[in-house]
N, C-alpha and C positions, 0 to 999 in steps of 0.2 A: 504494500500500500504506500502511495506517494504523498498522501495527505490524510488528515483525520476524516473518517467516514461520515457521510451525510452532512457535510458542511458545504457552504458555497465555494470555499477554496477547492475542495475535492472535485466538485462538479466542473468548475472552471478549468481545472487541470485536465479533466477528461475531455472537455470540449477542445482544448488545445491539441489533444492527441487525435482529434477527428474520429472519435468512436462512433459506432452506428447508433448507440443509445446508452442511456444511463438507467440504473436501478436505484430506487430509494425506498425508505420505510416511513410510513406515516402513523402518527399517534394523534389523539385529539385531546385538547386541553379542557379544563373545566368550563371555560367560556367559549367552547366549540370552535377553536381555531385549529386547523390541521397544521401540525409541525412535523419536521423531518428528523426522525431519531430512531435508532434501531431498538433500543430497550424501552420498556414501558416506564422505567424509573431512571433516576439520575445517579445510581450508585457508582458507576464507572467514572463519572465526572466529579462527583462531590463526596463520595464515600458514604452517602446517606441514601437509603432506599425510598426516596420521595417519588411518588408516582406523578407522572405528567398529567394524568387525568384529574389530579387533586389540585392542580395549580392553574391560575389564569396565565395567559400568554405573557403579560408584562412581568410576571414573576420569573419567567424563564430568561429574561433579557440579562440578568446578572450572572448567568451561568457561562463559564468558559468551556466551549465545546472542543477545544484542541486535544484534551487528554495529555498525559505525561509524555507520550512518545513524540509529540510535535510541539513541545514548549518553545522552540525557537521561532515558530511562526507568529504572526500577529494574532491577537485574540480573535477567536471565532465564536459566533453565537449559534444557537439552535435555530435554523431558519424555518420560516413558514413555508408550506408547500408553494404558495404563490410567489415567494421570493425566488424559488428555483424555476418556476414556469416563466417568470419574467425574463430570465436570462437564457432559456432553452433555445438553442439555435434552430433555425428552420431546417426541416428534414431530419432532425435528430429525434429518435424514438425515446420514449420514457416508460419505464415499468414502475408502477406504484404498488408497493406491497402494503396491504392493509394489516396493521398490527393491532391486536386487541387481547385483553385478558378475559373477555367475556365470550361465552358461547353464542349468545344471541346479540343482535345488533343494538348498539347504543346510539345509532344514527349517523355513524361516520360515513357510511356509503353515500348518503344523499349529498354530503359536502364534497366528497371525492368526485361524484358525477357532475355536480355543479361547477367545480373547478375545471374539469376536462372540457365541458361545454363552453364555459366562459372564455377559455383560451383557444377554442376551436381545435382541440387535439384528438378528437375521436378516432381519426385515421392513423395516429401514430402513438397511441397509448395502450398499454397492457395493464390491467389491474389483476394482481395476484394475491393469493392468500392460502395458508394451510387450512383455513376454515371453509369448508364447502358451502356453508350457509351464507357466508359473506358474499361469495361469488354468485350464488343464486340470487341474492338481493340486488347485486349490481345489474345482473341481466334483467331482473324484473323492472328496474328503474330505467334502463336504457339497453335494449337488446343489441344495439350497434357497437357497444364497447367490447373490445376483445378482453377475455378473461383467461387466466392461467391458474391451474391447480398446482400448488406447491406440494412437494412430496419429500419426505424423509422417513425412513422406517422407524426412527426413534421419536418422531413427533406424534401428536394426536392426529387422528384421521389418517393413519398410515395404510389402511386398506384401500386397494384400488377401487373398490365398489363405490366409494364416495364420489367418484367422477360422475356417477349416474344421478347424484344429487346436484352437484355443482354445474354439470353440463358445460365444461370449459371448452375454449377453442384450442388451448395449448396446455402442455404438461411440462412443468419445470421440476427437475429432480436432482438429487445428490449424485454427482458423477461416480463417486466411489461405491455406490450401491446399485448402480445400473448393471444389467446383464442382458445378453442377447434375447433370451426368452421374454423377459419383461418388455423390452423395446419392441419386439415383434408384435406382442399382444396389443400394445398401445397404438402402434402404427395401423393395425387392423381396425382400430376404432376411429381412424381418421385424424388422430391427434398429431400436431407438430410437437416435437420434443426438444427441450433445451436443458442443458446441464449447468449446474453451479457446484461449487465455485472452482473454476478451472484455473489453476495457478502453476502447474508443473507440465513439463513436456510429456510425461507419461500419461497424465490425465487428458491432455490434448490429443494424444495418439489414440486413446480409448474413444474419445468423441468421434474421431475420424473413422475408427474401426466399426463403431456402432451406427455410423452414418446419421448422426443427429443433425438437427436443423440449426443449432446455434449454441452459444455458451454465454455464461456470465463469468466475469473475471475481475480481480482486483488489480491486474497487471496487463493493460492492453497491449504492451509490447510483445507479449507471448504470441500474438496473432500475426506478427510480421513474418 
């Protein structure tokens, strides 16, 4: 990783490398602002397990999002989703992963769909989640938005049968857990398959061997 994840600095760095698209994680604040952050809480940044959903957006502005690994950079803040959409280059795709600690919706999907439509990004946005109920909700709000079922055998909803609930367009899975039989079955269902997080030459070779449709990586130079 060349910059602290889910910061404007990291996205600008990716844009400079002319990546095909970016992936980010969204949480929702107490005052219903979509913010870009991987974890539901701030423990990795502050040492305290304060949940983002318990804070108003203005309370997040005092948090330094660099983390210890990138302390030499200028201070980074936890961005709003719209901050990222404001700087998204034309023709660059975006994958928005819906994060949540709740099984059923707390209303985040409506705000995600509204943002996609506000920025006219329906044709280059993917909404992904491990939770199939969230993807089903996105499709019920706007059937034109592309959705992707996230999969990891160690996560909740690890059974492939959940795709009959989520009815996704794409399937995003852990490259280290993929095998030929699994991929063949998914392809028979008409799903395009992407692998995460591909960071080694061995993983990239596996992607090519399985003839997958694309990858997610923290190091775009691996694709050169």
